[in-house]
VEXVOLUM-653306 format. One line per 2 residues: their letters; for each residue y negated, z, x negated of N, C-alpha, C. Coordinates in Angstrom, 2 decimals, always signed. Each point is the difference from the previous one (the first is absolute). Layout:
<nodes>
a) Y:Z:X:Y:Z:X:Y:Z:X | ... .
</nodes>
This chain:
<nodes>
me) +20.76:+1.91:-42.09:-1.09:-0.77:-0.55:-0.10:-1.34:+0.72 | -1.17:-0.28:+0.52:-0.20:-1.26:+0.71:-0.27:-1.12:-0.99 .
ve) +0.60:-1.16:+0.30:-0.20:-1.16:-0.86:-0.83:-1.00:+0.79 | -1.26:-0.13:-0.41:-0.93:-0.90:+0.66:-0.23:-1.21:-0.88 .
ti) +0.07:-1.17:+0.60:-0.28:-1.22:-0.73:-1.02:-0.80:+0.79 | -1.07:-0.40:-0.65:-1.04:-0.80:+0.65:+0.15:-1.43:-0.47 .
lp) -0.01:-0.89:+0.96:+0.27:-1.41:-0.31:-0.75:-0.90:+0.98 | -0.58:-1.10:-0.48:-0.62:-0.95:+0.93:+1.05:-0.64:+0.91 .
is) -0.38:-0.29:+1.21:+0.93:-0.61:+0.96:+0.56:-1.31:-0.56 | -0.82:-0.77:-0.66:+0.47:-1.29:-0.55:+1.11:+0.22:-1.02 .
ea) -0.09:+1.06:-0.79:+1.04:+0.33:-0.98:+1.23:+0.55:+0.70 | -0.23:+0.81:+1.03:+1.12:+0.59:+0.75:+0.84:-1.08:+0.67 .
rk) -0.63:-1.06:+0.44:+0.71:-1.10:+0.65:+1.08:-0.56:-0.93 | -0.30:-0.07:-1.28:+0.94:-0.52:-0.99:+1.14:+0.98:-0.29 .
ki) -0.27:+1.29:+0.21:+0.97:+1.04:-0.37:+0.53:+0.79:+1.21 | -0.03:-0.62:+1.18:+0.31:+0.74:+1.22:+1.39:+0.64:-0.02 .
fk) +1.00:-0.69:-0.54:+1.35:+0.56:-0.02:+0.09:+1.19:-0.98 | -0.68:-0.12:-1.11:-0.04:+1.11:-0.97:-0.71:+1.21:+0.60 .
ia) -1.10:-0.26:+0.68:-0.75:+1.08:+0.64:+0.85:+0.67:+1.07 | +0.68:-0.80:+0.80:+0.87:+0.55:+1.06:+1.06:+0.90:-0.60 .
km) +0.52:-0.38:-1.15:+1.00:+0.83:-0.67:-0.63:+1.28:-0.57 | -1.16:-0.12:-0.59:-0.65:+1.14:-0.65:-0.42:+1.08:+1.01 .
vq) -0.46:-0.41:+1.18:-0.47:+1.00:+0.97:+1.16:+0.77:+0.64 | +1.23:-0.39:-0.28:+1.15:+0.75:+0.51:+0.18:+1.32:-0.73 .
kp) -0.59:+0.11:-1.18:+0.07:+1.25:-0.75:-0.87:+1.04:+0.71 | +0.46:+1.25:+0.04:-0.79:+1.04:+0.67:-1.41:+0.10:-0.57 .
ns) -0.96:+0.18:+0.90:-1.41:+0.20:-0.35:-0.62:-1.16:-0.78 | +0.53:-1.20:+0.17:-0.58:-1.18:-0.66:-0.68:-0.86:+1.06 .
yy) -1.17:-0.50:-0.37:-0.69:-0.89:+0.92:-0.93:-0.94:-0.77 | -0.35:-1.09:+0.66:-0.90:-0.98:-0.58:-1.25:-0.07:+0.87 .
il) -1.14:-0.05:-0.66:-1.26:-0.27:+0.68:-0.36:-1.44:-0.34 | -0.09:-0.82:+1.01:-0.32:-1.41:-0.22:-1.48:-0.21:+0.31 .
te) -0.66:-0.70:-0.91:-1.44:-0.18:+0.13:-0.35:-1.45:+0.30 | -1.17:-0.14:+0.60:-0.56:-1.33:+0.24:-1.45:+0.05:-0.47 .
kg) -0.35:-0.87:-0.93:-1.33:-0.01:-0.60:-0.34:+1.37:-0.61 | +1.03:+0.64:-0.59:-0.20:+1.26:-0.69:-0.06:+1.23:+0.89 .
kp) +0.12:-0.17:+1.32:-0.06:+1.14:+0.92:+1.37:+0.23:+0.63 | +0.40:+1.26:+0.15:+1.29:+0.29:+0.63:+0.08:-0.61:+1.39 .
ki) +1.11:-0.68:+0.27:+0.17:-0.68:+1.29:+1.19:+0.57:+0.78 | +1.14:+0.14:-0.68:+1.20:+0.54:+0.66:+0.78:+0.87:-0.99 .
vm) +0.90:+0.79:+0.56:+0.90:+0.82:-0.81:+1.42:-0.39:+0.38 | +0.84:-0.18:-1.00:+1.41:-0.30:+0.25:+0.84:+1.21:-0.39 .
is) +0.80:+0.45:+0.97:+0.93:+1.10:-0.22:+1.33:-0.39:+0.60 | +1.05:+0.75:-0.30:+1.30:-0.31:+0.56:+0.01:+0.34:+1.49 .
ae) +0.91:-0.61:+0.73:+0.15:+0.28:+1.42:+0.36:+1.47:+0.21 | +0.80:+0.56:-0.91:+0.39:+1.40:+0.10:-1.22:+0.92:-0.14 .
ef) -0.84:-0.26:-1.00:-1.21:+0.80:-0.19:-0.92:-0.14:+1.21 | -0.11:-1.20:+0.54:-0.84:-0.23:+1.18:+0.51:+0.82:+1.18 .
gl) +1.32:+0.01:+0.19:+0.60:+0.78:+1.08:-0.29:+1.48:-0.15 | +0.10:+0.51:-1.24:-0.29:+1.41:-0.26:-1.46:+0.33:+0.29 .
lq) -0.89:-0.90:-0.38:-1.43:+0.21:+0.28:-0.26:+0.02:+1.50 | +0.65:-0.88:+0.74:-0.16:-0.01:+1.45:+0.50:+1.30:+0.62 .
em) +1.14:+0.49:-0.48:+0.54:+1.27:+0.51:-0.96:+1.15:-0.29 | -0.54:+0.03:-1.21:-0.93:+1.07:-0.36:-1.25:-0.06:+0.88 .
le) -0.50:-1.18:+0.27:-1.17:-0.16:+0.85:+0.30:+0.48:+1.42 | +1.17:-0.36:+0.51:+0.41:+0.42:+1.34:+0.12:+1.52:+0.08 .
it) +0.58:+0.61:-1.02:+0.15:+1.45:-0.03:-1.37:+0.68:-0.01 | -0.93:-0.52:-0.78:-1.33:+0.62:-0.05:-0.74:-0.17:+1.32 .
qi) +0.32:-1.04:+0.77:-0.62:-0.18:+1.31:+0.62:+0.94:+1.03 | +1.31:+0.20:-0.08:+0.69:+0.87:+0.94:-0.30:+1.47:-0.29 .
fp) -0.05:+0.34:-1.29:-0.24:+1.37:-0.45:-1.25:+0.05:-0.87 | -1.18:-0.08:+0.59:-1.23:-0.04:-0.81:-0.24:+1.27:-0.80 .
nl) +0.56:+1.11:+0.42:-0.20:+1.28:-0.70:+1.30:+0.46:-0.65 | +0.74:-0.91:-0.57:+1.33:+0.30:-0.53:-0.03:+1.13:-1.03 .
dk) -0.96:-0.01:-0.91:-0.09:+1.06:-1.01:-0.15:+1.37:+0.66 | -0.89:+0.10:+0.99:-0.20:+1.28:+0.71:+1.26:+0.39:+0.77 .
di) +0.65:-0.98:+0.63:+1.22:+0.27:+0.77:+1.11:+0.53:-0.91 | +0.12:-0.56:-1.18:+1.03:+0.44:-0.95:-0.29:+1.43:-0.46 .
kk) -1.27:+0.29:-0.32:-0.36:+1.36:-0.43:+0.26:+1.01:+1.11 | -0.32:-0.38:+1.23:+0.24:+0.89:+1.14:+1.50:+0.25:+0.17 .
ae) +0.79:-1.06:-0.11:+1.46:+0.12:+0.14:+0.58:+0.88:-1.10 | -0.51:-0.14:-1.22:+0.47:+0.83:-1.11:-0.29:+1.47:+0.25 .
ke) -1.20:+0.32:+0.52:-0.36:+1.38:+0.31:+0.92:+0.56:+1.08 | +0.24:-0.79:+1.04:+0.87:+0.44:+1.09:+1.42:+0.22:-0.51 .
yk) +0.45:-0.86:-0.87:+1.35:+0.14:-0.56:+0.11:+1.29:-0.79 | -1.00:+0.29:-0.83:+0.02:+1.23:-0.81:+0.01:+1.24:+0.88 .
kg) -0.65:-0.07:+1.16:-0.02:+1.12:+0.93:+1.31:+0.11:+0.80 | +0.83:-1.03:-0.09:+1.24:+0.00:+0.78:-0.21:-0.54:+1.40 .
dy) -1.14:-0.61:+0.24:-0.35:-0.53:+1.31:+0.41:-1.47:+0.08 | +1.29:-0.23:+0.18:+0.52:-1.36:+0.08:+1.32:+0.00:+0.75 .
lt) +0.42:-1.18:+0.40:+1.30:-0.20:+0.63:+0.83:-0.92:-0.88 | +1.28:+0.28:-0.09:+0.89:-0.90:-0.74:+0.42:-1.13:+0.93 .
le) +0.56:-1.04:-0.58:+0.51:-1.11:+0.80:+1.07:+0.51:+0.97 | +0.83:+0.90:-0.48:+1.05:+0.57:+0.85:-0.60:+0.73:+1.19 .
di) -1.11:+0.76:-0.23:-0.68:+0.69:+1.10:-0.49:-0.99:+1.05 | -0.63:-1.04:-0.45:-0.57:-0.99:+0.91:+1.11:-0.70:+0.79 .
ls) +1.05:-0.42:-0.70:+1.10:-0.68:+0.68:+0.70:+0.89:+1.01 | +0.22:+1.27:-0.36:+0.68:+0.90:+0.93:-0.88:+0.27:+1.22 .
ke) -1.32:+0.07:-0.17:-0.91:+0.17:+1.14:+0.06:-1.20:+0.93 | +0.30:-1.17:-0.55:+0.11:-1.22:+0.79:+1.38:-0.17:+0.62 .
gf) +0.89:+0.96:-0.26:+1.31:-0.03:+0.63:+1.10:-0.64:-0.83 | -0.27:-0.32:-1.23:+1.03:-0.58:-0.86:+0.90:+1.11:-0.53 .
vl) +1.28:-0.27:-0.06:+0.95:+0.96:-0.56:+0.27:-0.42:-1.43 | -0.22:+0.90:-0.92:+0.15:-0.33:-1.41:+1.36:+0.45:-0.52 .
kt) +0.58:-0.81:-0.83:+1.24:+0.35:-0.67:-0.33:+0.24:-1.46 | +0.59:+1.03:-0.57:-0.24:+0.27:-1.42:+1.31:-0.12:-0.75 .
kl) -0.09:-0.44:-1.21:+1.18:-0.10:-0.85:+0.42:+1.37:-0.50 | -0.93:+0.94:-0.02:+0.29:+1.31:-0.55:+0.93:+0.81:+0.90 .
nk) -0.08:-0.21:+1.30:+0.80:+0.79:+0.92:+0.91:-0.93:+0.79 | +1.09:-0.39:-0.61:+0.91:-0.97:+0.61:+0.73:+0.58:+1.20 .
sk) +0.01:+1.32:+0.13:+0.69:+0.61:+1.13:-0.69:-0.36:+1.32 | -1.24:-0.44:-0.05:-0.71:-0.38:+1.21:+0.37:-1.40:+0.48 .
yv) +0.70:-0.76:-0.84:+0.41:-1.33:+0.40:+1.16:+0.09:+0.97 | -0.08:-0.74:+1.07:+1.09:-0.07:+0.97:+0.22:-1.46:+0.30 .
sr) +1.24:-0.43:-0.09:+0.29:-1.41:+0.23:-0.11:-0.32:+1.50 | -0.30:-1.23:+0.31:-0.13:-0.42:+1.40:+1.32:+0.14:+0.74 .
sl) +1.10:-0.28:-0.68:+1.31:+0.10:+0.67:+0.30:+1.44:+0.37 | -0.40:+0.96:-0.85:+0.21:+1.41:+0.31:-0.82:+0.42:+1.21 .
ik) -1.23:-0.48:+0.06:-0.85:+0.31:+1.16:+0.63:-0.57:+1.27 | +0.49:-1.23:-0.08:+0.62:-0.64:+1.15:+1.23:+0.78:+0.46 .
kr) +0.84:+0.47:-0.94:+1.17:+0.79:+0.35:-0.40:+1.31:+0.68 | -1.04:+0.65:-0.50:-0.46:+1.25:+0.58:-0.49:-0.21:+1.42 .
re) -0.72:-1.09:+0.23:-0.49:-0.30:+1.35:+1.17:-0.24:+0.95 | +1.01:-0.73:-0.47:+1.16:-0.29:+0.86:+0.74:+1.28:+0.36 .
rs) +0.14:+0.93:-0.94:+0.68:+1.27:+0.26:-0.76:+0.87:+1.00 | -1.32:-0.07:-0.03:-0.79:+0.87:+0.86:-0.04:-0.51:+1.44 .
k) +0.48:-1.21:+0.25:-0.01:-0.55:+1.36:+1.05:+0.58:+0.87 .
</nodes>
């Protein structure tokens, strides 16, 4: 639930510290008016940052809803790659906790190399 408070700028000037504290609550903001007309909105720095991130995301991904629906369809069809698939294609060697027998210590590798010389 959003908490909106409308206040004249002249009144806000007297209560600036209280307003600064109040806008720290999630979804709380103040609309400050001048001559009865909205002039500015006060929100927390955190809320402002989130709004900027959302705006940036919508600019980078203008069709995000369609992209998500497409990805969901592809996932249901099994048409996807896992992170492990992508990393292994890039040449990364993955270690798993499930199969500890695949772990080899560096010192053991070094000893094996020395013996094979």
